[in-house]
All heavy atoms as an XYZ file, in Angstrom:
688
protein
N       0.849     -1.174      0.000
C       0.000      0.000      0.000
C       0.893      1.234      0.000
O       1.896      1.273      0.684
C      -0.879      0.031      1.257
O      -1.608     -1.178      1.309
C      -1.818      1.212      1.222
N       0.511      2.255     -0.738
C       1.259      3.503     -0.785
C       0.326      4.665     -0.523
O      -0.862      4.592     -0.804
C       1.927      3.690     -2.143
S       3.205      2.485     -2.493
N       0.856      5.711      0.011
C       0.088      6.918      0.294
C       0.590      8.025     -0.611
O       1.784      8.266     -0.695
C       0.267      7.310      1.767
C      -0.415      8.586      2.165
C      -1.921      8.467      2.194
O      -2.449      7.357      2.223
O      -2.577      9.518      2.179
N      -0.308      8.700     -1.307
C       0.048      9.803     -2.190
C       0.155     11.073     -1.356
O      -0.754     11.401     -0.610
C      -1.024      9.968     -3.268
C      -0.652     10.937     -4.346
C       0.430     10.404     -5.264
O       0.608      9.210     -5.397
N       1.160     11.286     -5.873
N       1.280     11.783     -1.466
C       1.476     12.989     -0.664
C       2.296     13.979     -1.467
O       3.447     13.715     -1.775
C       2.192     12.646      0.630
C       2.444     13.842      1.516
C       3.229     13.411      2.744
N       3.711     14.543      3.453
C       3.074     15.107      4.461
N       1.934     14.630      4.863
N       3.588     16.141      5.072
N       1.718     15.126     -1.776
C       2.424     16.199     -2.470
C       3.192     15.704     -3.687
O       4.331     16.087     -3.913
C       3.377     16.921     -1.511
C       2.635     17.571     -0.351
O       1.478     17.995     -0.554
O       3.201     17.637      0.739
N       2.587     14.838     -4.456
C       3.214     14.354     -5.673
C       4.211     13.237     -5.475
O       4.784     12.727     -6.426
N       4.456     12.842     -4.256
C       5.386     11.760     -3.975
C       4.618     10.566     -3.433
O       3.654     10.719     -2.708
C       6.415     12.199     -2.936
C       7.268     13.354     -3.383
C       8.222     13.804     -2.287
O       8.281     13.144     -1.231
O       8.901     14.802     -2.487
N       5.054      9.399     -3.799
C       4.445      8.190     -3.276
C       5.405      7.560     -2.279
O       6.517      7.189     -2.630
C       4.143      7.199     -4.414
O       3.275      7.834     -5.345
C       3.485      5.948     -3.880
N       4.988      7.469     -1.030
C       5.823      6.889      0.011
C       5.275      5.519      0.377
O       4.110      5.391      0.721
C       5.840      7.794      1.244
C       6.415      9.186      1.023
C       6.294     10.022      2.297
C       7.857      9.121      0.578
N       6.119      4.493      0.309
C       5.634      3.148      0.597
C       5.368      2.916      2.083
O       6.044      3.473      2.932
C       6.775      2.251      0.109
C       7.976      3.113      0.147
C       7.509      4.521     -0.084
N       4.365      2.102      2.324
C       4.062      1.625      3.667
C       4.649      0.226      3.768
O       4.222     -0.688      3.075
C       2.548      1.634      3.935
C       2.049      3.079      3.940
C       2.227      0.924      5.242
C       0.561      3.213      4.087
N       5.648      0.085      4.607
C       6.404     -1.157      4.720
C       5.820     -1.974      5.863
O       6.141     -1.755      7.022
C       7.905     -0.875      4.953
C       8.697     -2.166      4.949
C       8.431      0.096      3.902
N       4.976     -2.924      5.516
C       4.237     -3.661      6.540
C       4.848     -5.023      6.878
O       4.317     -5.739      7.716
C       2.788     -3.853      6.092
O       2.748     -4.506      4.834
N       5.968     -5.374      6.223
C       6.594     -6.669      6.516
C       8.056     -6.643      6.092
O       8.493     -5.785      5.322
C       5.875     -7.792      5.773
O       6.102     -7.663      4.371
N       8.797     -7.607      6.578
C      10.211     -7.731      6.208
C      10.364     -7.971      4.712
O      11.284     -7.437      4.081
C      10.861     -8.863      6.998
C      12.344     -9.007      6.721
C      13.001    -10.089      7.556
O      12.305    -10.788      8.317
O      14.231    -10.235      7.432
N       9.466     -8.742      4.118
C       9.578     -9.029      2.687
C       9.402     -7.761      1.850
O      10.118     -7.547      0.868
C       8.598    -10.116      2.252
O       7.272     -9.727      2.494
N       8.474     -6.881      2.227
C       8.311     -5.616      1.509
C       9.545     -4.740      1.707
O      10.018     -4.090      0.778
C       7.029     -4.893      1.952
C       5.803     -5.685      1.501
C       6.977     -3.472      1.399
C       4.499     -5.163      2.018
N      10.084     -4.735      2.915
C      11.308     -3.991      3.191
C      12.438     -4.467      2.268
O      13.164     -3.667      1.684
C      11.687     -4.166      4.662
C      12.664     -3.135      5.150
O      12.475     -1.939      4.938
N      13.703     -3.588      5.817
N      12.568     -5.780      2.102
C      13.605     -6.347      1.242
C      13.382     -5.979     -0.224
O      14.346     -5.730     -0.956
C      13.674     -7.865      1.404
C      14.174     -8.272      2.774
O      14.845     -7.506      3.456
N      13.830     -9.470      3.198
N      12.130     -5.934     -0.659
C      11.826     -5.538     -2.043
C      12.275     -4.094     -2.281
O      12.846     -3.775     -3.330
C      10.320     -5.703     -2.345
C       9.930     -5.002     -3.630
C       9.961     -7.177     -2.413
N      12.044     -3.210     -1.313
C      12.472     -1.821     -1.462
C      13.987     -1.710     -1.618
O      14.481     -0.912     -2.413
C      12.013     -0.988     -0.272
C      10.543     -0.658     -0.224
C      10.221      0.094      1.055
C      10.135      0.162     -1.428
N      14.710     -2.498     -0.857
C      16.173     -2.485     -0.963
C      16.595     -2.917     -2.365
O      17.458     -2.291     -2.989
C      16.815     -3.389      0.108
C      18.315     -3.547     -0.125
C      16.539     -2.830      1.496
N      15.964     -3.965     -2.891
C      16.291     -4.436     -4.240
C      15.912     -3.397     -5.300
O      16.662     -3.188     -6.262
C      15.603     -5.774     -4.521
C      16.102     -6.914     -3.648
C      17.613     -7.103     -3.757
O      18.182     -7.087     -4.836
N      18.258     -7.249     -2.611
N      14.781     -2.751     -5.139
C      14.363     -1.713     -6.086
C      15.356     -0.562     -6.093
O      15.704     -0.022     -7.146
C      12.960     -1.208     -5.744
C      11.870     -2.191     -6.083
S      10.233     -1.615     -5.571
C      10.089     -0.103     -6.496
N      15.829     -0.180     -4.927
C      16.805      0.898     -4.830
C      18.068      0.525     -5.595
O      18.636      1.340     -6.308
C      17.131      1.187     -3.373
C      18.162      2.270     -3.189
C      18.534      2.423     -1.704
N      19.804      3.077     -1.607
C      20.979      2.468     -1.614
N      21.057      1.175     -1.696
N      22.097      3.154     -1.515
N      18.504     -0.702     -5.455
C      19.716     -1.155     -6.151
C      19.514     -1.123     -7.661
O      20.412     -0.740     -8.403
C      20.093     -2.560     -5.699
C      20.628     -2.617     -4.289
C      20.940     -4.039     -3.887
C      21.402     -4.125     -2.447
N      21.622     -5.521     -2.031
N      18.329     -1.515     -8.120
C      18.067     -1.586     -9.557
C      17.812     -0.224    -10.198
O      18.292      0.061    -11.285
C      16.857     -2.482     -9.825
C      17.048     -3.973     -9.589
C      15.718     -4.694     -9.703
C      18.053     -4.532    -10.583
N      17.022      0.596     -9.526
C      16.540      1.821    -10.155
C      17.246      3.092     -9.713
O      17.107      4.120    -10.349
C      15.032      1.967     -9.942
C      14.280      0.837    -10.583
C      13.725     -0.172     -9.822
C      14.158      0.762    -11.963
C      13.048     -1.227    -10.420
C      13.489     -0.284    -12.566
C      12.938     -1.275    -11.791
O      12.278     -2.321    -12.380
N      17.984      3.047     -8.655
C      18.668      4.251     -8.183
C      20.182      4.064     -8.244
O      20.928      4.821     -7.638
C      18.226      4.583     -6.759
N      20.618      3.040     -8.960
C      22.052      2.741     -9.066
C      22.718      2.630     -7.704
O      23.889      2.954     -7.551
C      22.773      3.792     -9.914
C      22.291      3.800    -11.354
O      21.951      2.713    -11.858
O      22.245      4.886    -11.962
N      21.947      2.245     -6.704
C      22.491      2.082     -5.365
C      22.812      3.389     -4.671
O      23.459      3.404     -3.638
N      22.389      4.510     -5.245
C      22.683      5.829     -4.690
C      21.476      6.359     -3.925
O      20.344      6.109     -4.286
C      23.040      6.812     -5.808
C      24.207      6.375     -6.657
C      25.498      6.258     -5.867
O      25.845      7.149     -5.115
N      26.190      5.150     -6.030
N      21.748      7.134     -2.917
C      20.667      7.788     -2.186
C      19.839      6.831     -1.354
O      20.106      5.642     -1.275
N      18.838      7.395     -0.730
C      17.973      6.625      0.155
C      16.547      6.662     -0.365
O      16.182      7.526     -1.151
C      18.019      7.207      1.567
N      15.762      5.720      0.082
C      14.336      5.664     -0.231
C      13.586      6.175      0.993
O      13.783      5.668      2.100
C      13.895      4.223     -0.550
C      14.593      3.709     -1.791
C      12.382      4.156     -0.710
C      14.352      2.236     -2.040
N      12.767      7.177      0.786
C      11.921      7.667      1.876
C      10.715      6.750      1.999
O      10.121      6.366      1.006
C      11.467      9.101      1.606
C      12.598     10.061      1.729
C      13.390     10.508      0.708
C      13.100     10.645      2.912
N      14.349     11.353      1.194
C      14.193     11.457      2.559
C      12.736     10.575      4.259
C      14.918     12.186      3.487
C      13.453     11.303      5.183
C      14.530     12.100      4.797
N      10.386      6.374      3.227
C       9.223      5.522      3.459
C       8.179      6.306      4.242
O       8.481      7.341      4.821
C       9.610      4.209      4.169
C      10.323      4.469      5.490
C      10.483      3.363      3.251
C      10.656      3.232      6.264
N       6.963      5.816      4.256
C       5.831      6.580      4.770
C       5.564      6.509      6.251
O       4.436      6.710      6.676
N       6.578      6.251      7.074
C       6.367      6.238      8.523
C       6.640      7.641      9.062
O       7.589      8.301      8.645
C       7.245      5.171      9.226
C       8.713      5.486      9.133
C       6.831      4.981     10.660
N       5.759      8.101      9.936
C       5.867      9.457     10.479
C       5.616      9.453     11.982
O       4.984      8.547     12.521
C       4.856     10.425      9.814
C       5.133     10.562      8.336
C       3.430      9.998     10.057
N       6.108     10.489     12.613
C       5.791     10.729     14.015
C       4.559     11.621     14.032
O       4.610     12.756     13.565
C       6.962     11.402     14.714
S       6.626     11.805     16.435
N       3.449     11.129     14.518
C       2.210     11.897     14.567
C       2.335     12.972     15.650
O       2.497     12.664     16.826
C       1.042     10.966     14.864
C      -0.291     11.677     14.862
O      -0.476     12.681     15.536
N      -1.225     11.132     14.115
N       2.268     14.234     15.234
C       2.455     15.348     16.163
C       1.366     15.413     17.235
O       1.614     15.879     18.339
C       2.500     16.659     15.387
N       0.163     14.934     16.923
C      -0.935     14.994     17.894
C      -0.859     13.871     18.915
O      -0.998     14.091     20.112
C      -2.283     14.949     17.173
C      -2.580     16.199     16.388
C      -3.936     16.111     15.722
C      -4.195     17.360     14.899
N      -5.463     17.302     14.194
N      -0.648     12.637     18.437
C      -0.648     11.492     19.352
C       0.723     11.201     19.922
O       0.839     10.499     20.924
C      -1.142     10.221     18.634
O      -0.197      9.858     17.623
C      -2.525     10.425     18.036
N       1.779     11.709     19.256
C       3.170     11.470     19.660
C       3.599     10.011     19.508
O       4.498      9.553     20.192
C       3.404     11.935     21.102
C       3.178     13.410     21.298
C       4.190     14.252     20.544
O       5.361     14.182     20.825
N       3.740     15.016     19.581
N       2.943      9.290     18.584
C       3.322      7.904     18.300
C       3.640      7.743     16.825
O       3.095      8.447     15.976
C       2.208      6.928     18.714
C       2.161      6.724     20.207
C       1.386      7.545     21.011
C       2.921      5.729     20.804
C       1.365      7.383     22.381
C       2.899      5.559     22.188
C       2.126      6.386     22.960
O       2.127      6.219     24.324
N       4.522      6.802     16.526
C       4.865      6.482     15.149
C       3.687      5.798     14.479
O       3.021      4.962     15.082
C       6.089      5.569     15.101
C       7.326      6.272     15.535
C       7.891      6.235     16.778
C       8.147      7.113     14.747
N       9.007      7.019     16.802
C       9.194      7.563     15.562
C       8.100      7.540     13.419
C      10.195      8.413     15.093
C       9.098      8.381     12.954
C      10.123      8.814     13.790
N       3.448      6.159     13.230
C       2.377      5.537     12.446
C       2.713      5.707     10.973
O       3.668      6.394     10.616
C       1.036      6.200     12.740
C       0.966      7.645     12.254
C      -0.387      8.288     12.542
O      -0.965      8.072     13.597
N      -0.864      9.056     11.601
N       1.915      5.087     10.116
C       2.059      5.282      8.676
C       1.295      6.521      8.265
O       0.353      6.933      8.940
C       1.562      4.048      7.917
C       2.447      2.883      8.208
C       2.161      1.808      8.983
C       3.794      2.710      7.774
N       3.242      0.973      9.067
C       4.266      1.504      8.325
C       4.665      3.456      6.977
C       5.555      1.027      8.097
C       5.949      2.967      6.748
C       6.369      1.772      7.304
N       1.696      7.139      7.175
C       1.056      8.377      6.731
C      -0.444      8.255      6.534
O      -1.170      9.228      6.677
C       1.686      8.869      5.429
C       2.984      9.572      5.654
C       3.381     10.377      4.455
O       3.125      9.954      3.325
O       3.947     11.446      4.658
N      -0.922      7.067      6.216
C      -2.363      6.891      6.020
C      -3.107      6.731      7.350
O      -4.304      6.531      7.373
C      -2.655      5.712      5.096
C      -2.328      4.357      5.715
O      -1.764      4.289      6.838
O      -2.626      3.345      5.064
N      -2.365      6.815      8.469
C      -2.976      6.714      9.791
C      -2.954      5.323     10.385
O      -3.321      5.137     11.542
N      -2.539      4.324      9.624
C      -2.506      2.958     10.152
C      -1.346      2.794     11.133
O      -0.329      3.489     11.035
C      -2.421      1.935      9.015
O      -1.274      2.132      8.237
N      -1.507      1.901     12.117
C      -0.488      1.737     13.158
C       0.786      1.098     12.610
O       0.772      0.378     11.617
C      -1.170      0.813     14.173
C      -2.202      0.079     13.395
C      -2.647      1.014     12.305
N       1.870      1.360     13.290
C       3.169      0.801     12.934
C       3.279     -0.580     13.567
O       3.543     -0.711     14.759
C       4.270      1.730     13.444
C       5.688      1.426     13.027
C       5.844      1.585     11.521
C       6.645      2.357     13.745
N       3.038     -1.619     12.785
C       3.092     -2.991     13.281
C       4.484     -3.579     13.059
O       5.068     -4.173     13.948
C       2.012     -3.864     12.598
C       2.117     -5.301     13.048
C       0.634     -3.310     12.881
N       5.036     -3.381     11.854
C       6.389     -3.825     11.530
C       7.283     -2.599     11.463
O       6.892     -1.555     10.942
C       6.412     -4.537     10.167
C       7.818     -4.785      9.652
C       8.554     -5.876     10.102
C       8.409     -3.916      8.739
C       9.837     -6.087      9.658
C       9.691     -4.130      8.283
C      10.411     -5.217      8.740
O      11.687     -5.431      8.300
N       8.493     -2.683     12.000
C       9.477     -1.613     11.843
C      10.872     -2.213     11.814
O      11.088     -3.330     12.281
C       9.360     -0.574     12.963
O       9.781     -1.119     14.194
N      11.803     -1.460     11.269
C      13.188     -1.910     11.197
C      14.121     -0.711     11.392
O      15.041     -0.488     10.609
C      13.445     -2.601      9.858
C      14.682     -3.470      9.900
O      15.052     -3.972     10.946
N      15.330     -3.626      8.775
N      13.852      0.082     12.445
C      14.680      1.232     12.754
C      16.069      0.783     13.182
O      16.221     -0.245     13.833
C      14.068      2.064     13.885
C      12.911      2.921     13.457
C      11.606      2.503     13.670
C      13.129      4.138     12.843
C      10.534      3.294     13.288
C      12.060      4.939     12.456
C      10.767      4.518     12.674
N      17.073      1.603     12.836
C      18.441      1.310     13.241
C      18.525      1.254     14.760
O      19.128      0.357     15.326
C      19.389      2.363     12.698
C      20.835      2.096     13.039
C      21.758      3.091     12.364
O      21.323      4.121     11.867
N      23.021      2.777     12.340
N      17.922      2.239     15.393
C      17.803      2.246     16.839
C      16.324      2.292     17.152
O      15.567      2.994     16.481
C      18.483      3.468     17.442
C      19.962      3.491     17.225
C      20.594      4.750     17.802
O      19.918      5.704     18.157
N      21.900      4.738     17.882
N      15.910      1.552     18.136
C      14.491      1.533     18.484
C      14.014      2.957     18.752
O      14.552      3.648     19.619
C      14.257      0.649     19.706
C      12.808      0.515     20.067
C      12.645     -0.461     21.226
N      11.271     -0.484     21.643
C      10.362     -1.318     21.157
N      10.693     -2.178     20.233
N       9.126     -1.296     21.602
N      13.002      3.418     18.011
C      12.527      4.789     18.230
C      11.769      4.896     19.536
O      11.211      3.924     20.024
C      11.587      5.022     17.050
C      11.092      3.664     16.708
C      12.236      2.721     17.003
N      11.792      6.087     20.093
C      11.062      6.289     21.331
C       9.572      6.389     21.036
O       9.158      6.895     20.010
C      11.547      7.570     22.019
O      11.361      8.677     21.170
N       8.785      5.855     21.892
C       7.337      6.006     21.848
C       6.916      6.436     23.230
O       7.157      5.715     24.177
C       6.639      4.684     21.496
C       6.083      4.691     20.096
O       5.784      5.738     19.563
N       5.948      3.530     19.528
N       6.360      7.582     23.451
C       5.963      8.490     22.384
C       7.166      9.156     21.740
O       8.191      9.336     22.377
C       5.073      9.511     23.083
C       5.442      9.438     24.520
C       5.985      8.065     24.771
N       7.026      9.490     20.450
C       8.098     10.160     19.720
C       8.109     11.632     20.100
O       7.187     12.127     20.719
C       7.943      9.958     18.222
S       6.312     10.335     17.562
N       9.147     12.344     19.721
C       9.231     13.748     20.116
C       8.358     14.638     19.234
O       7.663     14.158     18.343
C      10.679     14.230     20.150
C      11.363     14.086     18.813
O      10.691     14.210     17.775
O      12.583     13.861     18.794
N       8.394     15.916     19.447
C       7.496     16.851     18.774
C       7.861     17.152     17.330
O       7.134     17.858     16.660
C       7.429     18.177     19.551
C       6.668     18.021     20.848
O       5.717     17.260     20.911
N       7.089     18.732     21.870
N       8.973     16.683     16.860
C       9.367     16.936     15.475
C       8.626     15.990     14.539
O       8.313     14.866     14.899
C      10.868     16.740     15.314
C      11.664     17.668     16.158
N      12.151     17.302     17.382
C      12.028     18.951     15.970
C      12.803     18.315     17.904
N      12.749     19.333     17.072
N       8.349     16.461     13.337
C       7.747     15.595     12.329
C       8.880     14.803     11.701
O       9.787     15.369     11.110
C       6.994     16.410     11.256
C       6.471     15.488     10.174
C       5.878     17.202     11.890
N       8.864     13.509     11.865
C       9.925     12.648     11.354
C       9.398     11.787     10.219
O       8.313     11.230     10.306
C      10.446     11.713     12.450
C      11.225     12.415     13.499
N      12.534     12.761     13.342
C      10.872     12.836     14.728
C      12.974     13.354     14.439
N      11.974     13.412     15.296
N      10.187     11.699      9.204
C       9.969     10.731      8.146
C      11.169      9.810      8.172
O      12.262     10.233      8.529
C       9.866     11.413      6.779
C       8.627     12.245      6.633
C       8.604     13.575      6.995
C       7.460     11.681      6.146
C       7.467     14.337      6.870
C       6.306     12.433      6.017
C       6.322     13.754      6.375
O       5.180     14.494      6.247
N      10.986      8.581      7.797
C      12.093      7.631      7.807
C      12.546      7.331      6.388
O      11.786      7.459      5.428
C      11.683      6.344      8.516
N      13.799      6.917      6.266
C      14.361      6.535      4.983
C      15.204      5.284      5.181
O      15.566      4.934      6.296
C      15.207      7.664      4.412
C      16.397      8.018      5.267
C      17.209      9.145      4.665
O      17.031      9.507      3.522
N      18.118      9.694      5.439
N      15.519      4.619      4.075
C      16.354      3.439      4.137
C      17.261      3.366      2.914
O      16.879      3.791      1.827
C      15.519      2.149      4.257
O      16.411      1.043      4.394
C      14.610      1.933      3.073
N      18.456      2.849      3.128
C      19.371      2.548      2.025
C      19.561      1.039      1.916
O      19.643      0.492      0.848
C      20.737      3.204      2.255
C      20.759      4.681      2.044
C      22.179      5.186      2.170
C      22.254      6.674      1.908
N      23.640      7.151      1.973
N      19.650      0.403      3.062
C      19.976     -1.018      3.108
C      18.955     -1.862      3.857
O      19.241     -2.973      4.262
C      21.351     -1.197      3.736
C      21.422     -0.594      5.143
O      20.384     -0.094      5.642
O      22.506     -0.629      5.747
N      17.773     -1.296      4.055
C      16.721     -2.011      4.782
C      16.606     -1.602      6.223
O      15.628     -1.901      6.892
N      17.642     -0.903      6.740
C      17.600     -0.380      8.110
C      17.054      1.033      8.031
O      17.523      1.847      7.244
C      19.010     -0.370      8.746
C      19.649     -1.766      8.691
C      18.957      0.175     10.159
C      18.915     -2.835      9.460
N      16.057      1.336      8.850
C      15.394      2.641      8.787
C      16.111      3.653      9.651
O      16.551      3.369     10.745
C      13.965      2.547      9.268
C      13.105      1.555      8.562
C      13.458      0.743      7.516
C      11.762      1.250      8.865
N      12.394     -0.028      7.149
C      11.339      0.256      7.953
C      10.847      1.721      9.789
C      10.061     -0.275      7.973
C       9.582      1.199      9.825
C       9.191      0.213      8.905
N      16.181      4.875      9.137
C      16.730      6.013      9.872
C      15.701      7.125      9.829
O      15.091      7.369      8.798
C      18.034      6.498      9.237
C      19.113      5.458      9.326
O      19.499      5.061     10.402
N      19.588      4.986      8.185
N      15.542      7.831     10.936
C      14.597      8.945     10.956
C      15.350     10.246     11.095
O      16.516     10.279     11.366
C      13.597      8.800     12.093
O      14.251      8.723     13.327
């Protein structure tokens, strides 16, 4: 599932297999350069991580376990190698 936002499509990574597909796509289509932004955000109202479409974060692969509740900054996550960074 993907969420359309300001002309960009950010993937919702709901499983390890989808996470692995994104890594392979990055290698094929981005020449292994740069990072892929994914649709996980820190909800400023609830202070919890969720997907942009409002669905809960069930699967995650953050480099370091994110704090819950998250801080007041709006965070988006990205990945180069399957490990998420915010």
